[in-house]
N, C-alpha and C positions, 0 to 999 in steps of 0.2 A: 600815834593813833591818828586813821584822817576824821574820823567826827569826833569832834568834841561836845563834851556832854556834861551837861549841868546837874545838880543832884533832882531837879523838879525836871528834867527833861526840858525845859521850855526854852530853853537858847541851844539852836545846834548850829555848829561850822563844818563846813566841808572843805579836806584839804583836796582839794579836783588834781595836785600835782600825784595824787596818789594814788588817783582810779583811771585804769583802762578803759574798762567797760562798764556803763551802766544796761543793768537791768530794770526794765518797769512795768508792771503789772498794765491791768486799762481800767475793769471796771472799779469803780471806790478811790482810784490811784488820779490815775486821766483824765478820767468820765466820769459825771457824778452816778452814782449810785441810786440816786433817787429813783431811775427811770427801768431799774431793774428792781427795786424795794416793791413799787407800785404793781410791775409788771405783774410777780411770782405771789406776791402777797392780795390784792385786790384785783386784775386783771383776768387773772387765770383761773382762779378760782370760778369769780363771776361767770367767765366762760362757758367754766366748765357748770355747774348749776341750772346753768341756761341751758346746754345741750341736754343736761343724765334731768331734766324738771323738774329742782328739788331749789331747796334755799338756801343761802350763800353760806350760812353756817355749817348746814351739813356735810355741803363742797369743801368745804376748810378741813372740817373735822377728816374727812378724806383725805385729805393729800397732805394732810401738816405732818405727820406719822410716817408718811414717806420721804416730806424733806427730809424729818428727825433724822431718819435712818439711811440715808443715804449722802449723808451732807461730809464735807469731807474726801467722798469716794470719786469717780468718772461721772456716773449715772448723774449726782446732783448739776453738773455742767451739760449734762447732756440731751440734745435739743429729741431725739432720736425718741429716748428713754421717755422720756416727757409726754411726747409725742403719743405712745402705747399706752401710755396709763392714763391719757382725760381724754384719748380717742380723737382726737381734731389735731389741724399741723396746728405748733406753736411756731416753726419759724415764720411761716403766713403771719399769725396773729401779732409779733413781734413785728415784723417788716410795716404793718397796720399801725401800729405807735412808734414806728423809728422816731415820728419828727418830735418826740420827749428827749433822746439822747443828745445830750451835751455835756459840754468840756466842763473839769473845775477848773476855779477861780487860776489862773497865772500858768495853768498847766502848757494852751500850749506856748510861751512865752518860754515855757520852760525848756519845751522841747527845742523850740530855734534857738537859744542859748546854749544848748546841749550841742545843736549841729554844726554850729561854728567854733565849738571847743573839739579837743585831739582825743573824743570819747567814742567809742565807741557804744551806737545805741539800740539794743533791743528791745523790742517790745516782748514781755512771755506771756501769755496767758491762759485759765481754763475754759475761755470764753469754748462755744461749741465752735466749730468753721462755719455755720450758717449765721451762727450773731456774731463771729468776728467780719464776718462780706457786709451781713447788716449793716454795723457798727462803721468800718471801713465804708460805708460809702456815703453815712450821714455825718460824720468827723471826719476827718481828712488828717489823718493820722500816718499816713505812708510817708511824707514827701521830707518827715522831721527822724525819719526811722533807717538802721542800717539794715535790720534783721528782723523778722517778725515769726517767733514761734509758738503754737498751742498744745497745749499738751495732748490733744486727741493726735496726734500725730506721736504725740510715744506713748499711746496708751499707756498713761500715768496724770495725773492731778499736778500741782507739784508741794500738796502736802504730804509726794510720796518721794523717798527718796532716787527710784530710778528714774524719776523726770528731770533729777539734776544730772544724772549719769547720763541721759540721753541727751541734753542739752550741752552739757560737754562734750561730745561726738558728735552734735551738729555742728555747733561755733564754739571751739576751744576757747576758754577765756580763764583766768587766773585769777580762783577764787579771794587771795588777798587784794587783790586790784579791784574788786568787782564792788560798785556800789546796788544795790535794790532797794528799790523802793516797791510795799504792797501794802493792804490798808488789812491782809489779815495777818494777823502775828501766828493763827497755826502756819502758813505758811513759811513768812520770815524763820519762823523754829526752822522746819526744815532745810532750806536754804540755809542758817547755822548749822544744824548737823553738817552740813557737807563743806561747809569752810567759810561762807560768805562771810567776809570781814566786817564788811558798811552797811549796815541797813537801818532803812528807817522807816516810819508808817506813815498813817495822817491822823490828822483828828477829829476829822470830820467828812468822812466821804463820801456821806449822804448829805444835801444840803437837809433837807427835811428834820434830821435827826437834830441831837442836843453834840455838840464838842464831846470829847472822851475828855474824863480829863484826869484820869490815868492809864498810861499803854506800857508794856511791859518793852518798848524798844523806842528807842528816840524821836521824837510825834514831831511834823510840821501840820500845821493850819492850811496855807498856804505856798505855794512853790519860791515864792520871790523872797522867801527865808537863805535860799539855798541860791541866790542870783551869787552872792560876793563869789566873787574870783571866776568866772566863768564870761566867759567873750557877751558883746552887746551885741544883739545881734542890729544889722544895719536895713536886712533886705527886705 
């Protein structure tokens, strides 16, 4: 087993000689989920309330059931869908607040070490292409990545088995020699069903929220917990 997991899942090691491909989520994994949390729970409802001439609670009462209904489906991540729901350009609003997009601790250093290793490093995200574009402009991930895929290109989110089938067709990988890191345990569960052998989640995807005390999958607080066995980055 590549993952050395103790009972409390608090001590984690990776045997990097057993890993050929590293699949990485973006929001809540490489990037602090705080931006997305504030954007969707505060900024969008406030903007909707202003444009509709209603109070914030009424705006949230309208939007929250739609969020709940679409959770886990492609529309949940689709800026075009939400722009139609609220009647204004969500991508434009997101760009106005893009300065708040930022790395999670040690994420960039982790990518640098991965880049210096033998592993293929692939970003797989449910983010809409406009969101991906905005974030790549703000936080320069590309130099450390071999490939980037958004689930919108596959017409299925990572929660669906169709995503993994399409990813395999687009970029062949050996599930038994693949490590996948994602803050969403429902997404990790989908990867596990597909056969991805090595799965890790995050204890604190959102820096404004408390650390998770229990996780279904082995978890790290920061990526420096995974540095052992990876080459140092000297560039």
